[in-house]
Structures are given as structure tokens and as C-alpha cells.
C-alpha positions as CSV (number, residue, x, y, z in Angstrom):
1,M,-20.1,12.4,2.5
2,F,-18.1,14.4,0.0
3,A,-14.5,15.3,-0.6
4,R,-13.2,18.0,-3.1
5,F,-10.4,16.2,-4.8
6,E,-8.9,19.2,-6.5
7,K,-8.7,21.1,-3.2
8,I,-7.1,18.0,-1.5
9,R,-4.6,17.7,-4.3
10,E,-3.7,21.4,-4.0
11,W,-3.2,21.1,-0.3
12,F,-1.0,18.0,-0.8
13,E,1.2,19.7,-3.4
14,R,1.7,22.7,-1.1
15,Y,2.5,20.4,1.9
16,V,5.0,18.3,0.0
17,G,6.5,21.4,-1.6
18,A,7.8,22.5,1.8
19,F,10.2,19.5,1.7
20,D,13.4,19.2,-0.4
21,L,12.3,17.3,-3.5
22,S,15.8,17.3,-4.7
23,V,16.5,14.5,-2.2
24,P,16.0,11.3,-4.1
25,M,14.2,9.5,-1.3
26,I,11.8,12.4,-0.8
27,Q,11.1,12.6,-4.5
28,M,10.5,8.8,-4.6
29,K,7.8,9.1,-2.0
30,Y,6.2,12.0,-3.8
31,T,6.1,10.0,-7.0
32,H,4.8,6.9,-5.1
33,S,2.0,8.9,-3.6
34,R,0.8,10.1,-7.1
35,D,1.2,6.6,-8.5
36,V,-0.9,5.1,-5.6
37,M,-3.5,7.7,-6.4
38,K,-3.6,6.5,-10.0
39,V,-3.9,2.8,-8.9
40,G,-6.7,3.9,-6.7
41,E,-8.5,5.5,-9.6
42,T,-8.1,2.3,-11.6
43,L,-9.5,0.2,-8.8
44,T,-12.5,2.5,-8.0
45,R,-13.4,2.3,-11.7
46,A,-13.1,-1.5,-11.8
47,L,-15.2,-1.7,-8.6
48,E,-17.8,0.6,-10.1
49,W,-17.8,2.8,-7.0
50,P,-20.1,5.8,-6.9
51,S,-18.5,9.0,-8.0
52,D,-18.6,10.6,-4.5
53,A,-17.1,7.5,-2.9
54,A,-14.5,7.3,-5.6
55,E,-13.4,10.9,-5.0
56,V,-12.9,10.1,-1.3
57,G,-11.1,6.9,-2.1
58,V,-8.7,8.4,-4.6
59,S,-8.0,11.3,-2.2
60,A,-7.1,8.8,0.5
61,C,-4.7,7.1,-1.8
62,L,-3.0,10.3,-2.6
63,L,-2.7,11.2,1.1
64,H,-1.8,7.8,2.4
65,D,2.0,8.5,2.9
66,T,1.7,12.1,4.2
67,G,3.7,11.1,7.2
68,R,6.6,9.8,5.2
69,F,8.0,13.3,4.3
70,S,8.6,14.5,7.8
71,Q,9.6,11.0,8.8
72,Y,12.5,11.1,6.4
73,R,13.4,14.7,7.1
74,D,13.5,14.0,10.9
75,F,15.1,10.6,11.0
76,G,16.7,10.0,7.6
77,T,15.0,6.6,7.2
78,Y,11.7,5.1,6.1
79,Y,12.0,2.2,8.5
80,D,9.3,2.7,11.0
81,G,11.0,0.5,13.6
82,A,13.9,3.0,13.8
83,S,11.8,6.2,13.7
84,V,8.0,6.7,13.9
85,D,4.9,4.9,12.7
86,H,4.4,6.8,9.4
87,G,0.7,6.0,9.4
88,E,0.3,7.7,12.8
89,R,2.6,10.6,11.7
90,G,0.3,11.1,8.7
91,F,-2.8,11.0,10.8
92,E,-1.3,13.7,13.1
93,V,-0.4,15.9,10.1
94,L,-3.9,15.7,8.7
95,L,-5.5,16.2,12.1
96,S,-3.7,19.5,12.5
97,D,-3.3,20.8,8.9
98,F,-6.0,19.3,6.6
99,P,-8.2,22.1,5.2
100,S,-11.7,21.8,6.6
101,E,-13.3,23.1,3.3
102,A,-11.8,20.2,1.4
103,A,-14.1,17.5,2.8
104,D,-17.1,17.2,5.1
105,A,-16.8,15.7,8.6
106,E,-17.7,12.2,7.5
107,A,-15.2,12.2,4.6
108,R,-12.5,13.8,6.7
109,E,-12.9,10.9,9.2
110,V,-12.5,8.4,6.4
111,L,-9.4,10.1,5.2
112,L,-7.9,10.2,8.6
113,Q,-8.6,6.6,9.3
114,A,-7.4,5.4,5.9
115,V,-4.1,7.2,6.4
116,R,-3.7,6.0,10.0
117,W,-4.3,2.3,9.3
118,H,-2.9,1.8,5.8
119,N,0.5,0.5,7.0
120,K,-0.6,-1.7,9.9
121,K,-0.1,-5.4,9.7
122,N,-3.8,-6.0,10.4
123,L,-6.8,-3.7,10.3
124,P,-8.8,-3.3,13.5
125,K,-12.6,-3.5,13.5
126,L,-13.8,-0.4,11.7
127,T,-17.2,0.9,10.7
128,P,-18.8,-0.1,7.3
129,E,-18.4,3.5,6.3
130,V,-14.7,3.5,6.8
131,M,-13.5,0.0,6.1
132,P,-13.9,-0.1,2.2
133,F,-11.6,3.0,2.0
134,C,-9.0,1.5,4.2
135,R,-9.0,-1.6,2.1
136,L,-8.8,0.4,-1.1
137,V,-5.7,2.3,0.1
138,R,-4.0,-0.8,1.4
139,D,-4.5,-2.6,-2.0
140,A,-3.4,0.4,-4.1
141,D,-0.3,0.9,-1.9
142,K,0.7,-2.7,-2.1
143,L,0.2,-2.8,-5.9
144,D,2.4,0.2,-6.5
145,V,5.1,-1.1,-4.2
146,F,5.1,-4.4,-6.2
147,Y,5.6,-2.3,-9.4
148,L,8.2,0.0,-7.8
149,V,10.4,-2.9,-6.6
150,R,10.2,-4.6,-9.9
151,R,11.2,-1.4,-11.8
152,R,14.1,-0.8,-9.4
153,M,15.3,-4.4,-9.9
154,D,15.2,-4.0,-13.6
155,E,17.2,-0.8,-13.3
156,G,19.7,-2.2,-10.9
157,T,18.8,0.3,-8.2
158,V,16.8,-1.8,-5.8
159,G,19.6,-1.4,-3.2
160,D,18.9,2.3,-3.0
161,L,15.2,1.6,-2.4
162,L,15.9,-1.1,0.3
163,P,19.1,0.0,2.0
164,R,18.6,-2.3,5.0
165,H,18.4,-5.4,2.8
166,K,21.5,-7.2,1.5
167,I,20.9,-7.9,-2.2
168,D,22.6,-11.3,-2.5
169,A,22.1,-12.7,1.0
170,P,20.0,-15.9,1.6
171,L,16.6,-16.2,3.2
172,S,16.5,-15.6,6.9
173,E,15.7,-18.8,8.8
174,T,13.7,-16.8,11.3
175,L,11.6,-15.2,8.6
176,L,11.2,-18.5,6.7
177,H,9.9,-20.1,9.9
178,E,7.6,-17.2,10.6
179,V,6.0,-17.4,7.2
180,E,5.6,-21.2,7.5
181,E,3.8,-20.7,10.8
182,H,1.7,-17.6,10.1
183,W,1.7,-16.9,6.3
184,S,3.0,-13.4,6.9
185,G,6.3,-11.9,7.8
186,T,7.6,-9.0,9.8
187,Y,10.3,-6.5,8.6
188,K,12.3,-7.0,11.8
189,N,13.1,-10.5,10.6
190,A,14.0,-9.4,7.1
191,S,17.6,-8.6,6.1
192,S,17.9,-9.7,2.5
193,L,16.2,-8.9,-0.8
194,L,14.9,-12.5,-0.8
195,D,13.4,-11.9,2.6
196,F,11.6,-8.8,1.4
197,T,10.4,-10.7,-1.7
198,L,8.9,-13.4,0.4
199,I,7.1,-10.9,2.6
200,Q,5.8,-9.3,-0.6
201,L,4.5,-12.6,-1.8
202,T,2.5,-13.0,1.4
203,W,0.9,-9.6,0.7
204,A,-1.2,-11.4,-1.9
205,L,-3.1,-13.0,1.0
206,D,-3.9,-9.6,2.3
207,I,-5.3,-8.2,-0.9
208,N,-8.9,-7.0,-0.3
209,F,-10.6,-6.8,-3.7
210,T,-10.8,-9.1,-6.7
211,P,-9.7,-6.5,-9.2
212,S,-6.6,-5.8,-7.1
213,L,-5.5,-9.4,-7.1
214,Q,-6.4,-9.8,-10.8
215,M,-4.2,-6.8,-11.6
216,L,-1.4,-8.3,-9.6
217,E,-1.7,-11.7,-11.3
218,D,-2.1,-10.2,-14.8
219,S,1.2,-8.3,-14.3
220,G,3.1,-11.6,-14.0
221,M,5.0,-10.3,-11.0
222,L,3.9,-13.1,-8.6
223,T,5.3,-15.8,-11.0
224,R,8.4,-13.8,-11.6
225,M,9.1,-13.3,-7.9
226,R,8.6,-17.0,-7.3
227,S,11.3,-17.8,-9.9
228,Q,13.9,-15.9,-7.8
229,F,13.9,-18.4,-5.0
230,P,16.4,-21.3,-4.7
231,K,15.1,-24.7,-5.7
232,E,15.5,-26.1,-2.2
233,P,12.7,-28.5,-1.4
234,R,11.6,-26.7,1.8
235,I,11.4,-23.3,0.1
236,Q,9.6,-24.7,-3.0
237,A,7.1,-26.6,-0.8
238,L,6.4,-23.3,1.1
239,L,5.9,-21.4,-2.2
240,E,3.6,-24.1,-3.5
241,R,1.4,-24.0,-0.4
242,L,1.4,-20.2,-0.5
243,F,0.2,-20.0,-4.1
244,V,-2.6,-22.5,-3.3
245,R,-3.6,-20.2,-0.5
246,V,-3.6,-17.2,-2.9
247,A,-5.9,-19.1,-5.2
248,D,-8.2,-19.9,-2.3
249,H,-8.1,-16.3,-1.2
250,K,-9.1,-15.1,-4.7
251,R,-12.1,-17.4,-4.7
252,A,-13.2,-16.1,-1.3
253,L,-12.9,-12.4,-2.5
254,V,-15.6,-13.0,-5.1
255,S,-18.3,-13.2,-2.4
256,R,-17.2,-9.9,-0.7
257,N,-19.4,-6.8,-0.9
258,E,-17.1,-4.5,-2.8
259,Q,-19.3,-1.4,-2.6
260,P,-18.9,1.4,0.0
261,A,-21.9,2.0,2.2
262,F,-23.1,5.2,0.5
263,G,-23.4,7.1,-2.8
264,R,-24.7,6.7,-6.3
265,A,-23.3,4.8,-9.3
266,S,-21.0,6.8,-11.5
267,T,-17.3,7.0,-12.3
268,A,-14.1,7.9,-10.5
269,P,-12.7,11.5,-10.9
270,S,-10.2,12.0,-13.6
271,V,-6.8,12.4,-12.1
């Protein structure tokens, strides 16, 4: 399995260059794609992935939101529920436009599947050759969204990032009940910034690798997000149980095999 990262990056730059990067939301996704790529590089180094695996993984991180650009051009929104599944849109773009010389057939399949499944609520049963890369992309994407939302909150521009969510509205009773029952939440039940923040907190239970969760904890964002919620007993009890589950999840991750199913030990590509 091999992927030529520089060729993939060149193709990505050409593809994105066909869209209007002066549109702030398009530019935001371009920046996000590059930032997720950098998080992917950090994670593959921390995981000590072989160099060939790391090159495929970092490439998948860069490509993960390929479907977002035509989604926003065609529908004027990034809300999949009102437009298209952007993972499926990205899969279709790569299926038709991805340059064959940039990766062999095995790596190309990994890239296709990583893009296709990165945004789904749950991963299906995938092969051992594909699964680690899907997990990597999902972790890198979540981590950068955590960072992005915090930055926008500090800048006072989070409303531009989340136009569907009312900044000062309370938690949705429907979402609160959903998280209490299932420890995850769906965007259709989220209408406030607090709702989105609660969904983000549950993402910690869907982190796949120990270094990913360690990066998130070290950033202090989980604690900061927790402090945003009202001191109502029901909400605080839910948060307490959630953080206990996160700690349990972190302990469980230690026993997971974090190496992809091929390659030789080395380092990630410099990006």
C-alpha cells in the first residue's frame, strides 16, 4: 500500500481552487482540511505508525471534507440534513476525480472509505486494513472542530460558524433526554450553542486512540466546556456521569491495538 502525499496535496489544492475561496465559509473548510491534516500528522507520530501508513493516514485527513466544497456551493449550508451527506459526496468526488497515479489500489480504497465514513454517527464493520485510517480521520476531525469552536467563541464569531444554533438559548429537553439515554446526541435535536456543546462532550466517548484523548484532555477544553452549563442538579449529574464514562473509555483505549495492519516503523511525512 502506498500513497504519494505530495501528488494528493497538489490534486486537493487544484480541486479546491475551483471554488470561490473569498466566501468565508468555503475558506473556513479549506483551512479546516489543512488543520485536520496537521492533527493527523501529530497523531500518526504519537502512534508511531510506519511511514507508508502515516502517509496514507495524513492524506485521508486532508481529503476528509472534499464533499463540503460542492455541498456549500450547491446548497448554501453545511447541514447534511438539509442538503447531502458530505461524506458520501466526498466519496463520489474521489471516485470520479482522484488521480490514479497518486495511490495504489489498496491505498485508494482506504482513502475512499475514510472519507465516506468519517462523518457517520457509527462506523460499520470494516476490514483491519481500512479501520485504523477511518478511526484516525474521525479523531483528527473531532479534535480540530473542538479547537475551531473554542477559537470562534473566544473571537465572538461562533454564531457565524453555527448559524442554526441560538447562542443564548437553553438546553433542549429532547437532546438532554437523548444523551441521558444513549450517551450521544443527534444534530436534529440541537438548536442552541449549549446543545452543540453537549454533543461535543459526548464525542469524547467516540475517540479512538489514547493520544487523541490525551491531546483533548491536555487542552483543557473538556473542563472549560463543562463549566458553561447551568448548575441545575439534573444537568450536573449528567455531566458527572459523562466524565466518569470518559475516564473509563480512556482506560479501555490503552488495550487497543493502535498500529495499522501493514508497513514498517518510521515517521510521518513532513506536512
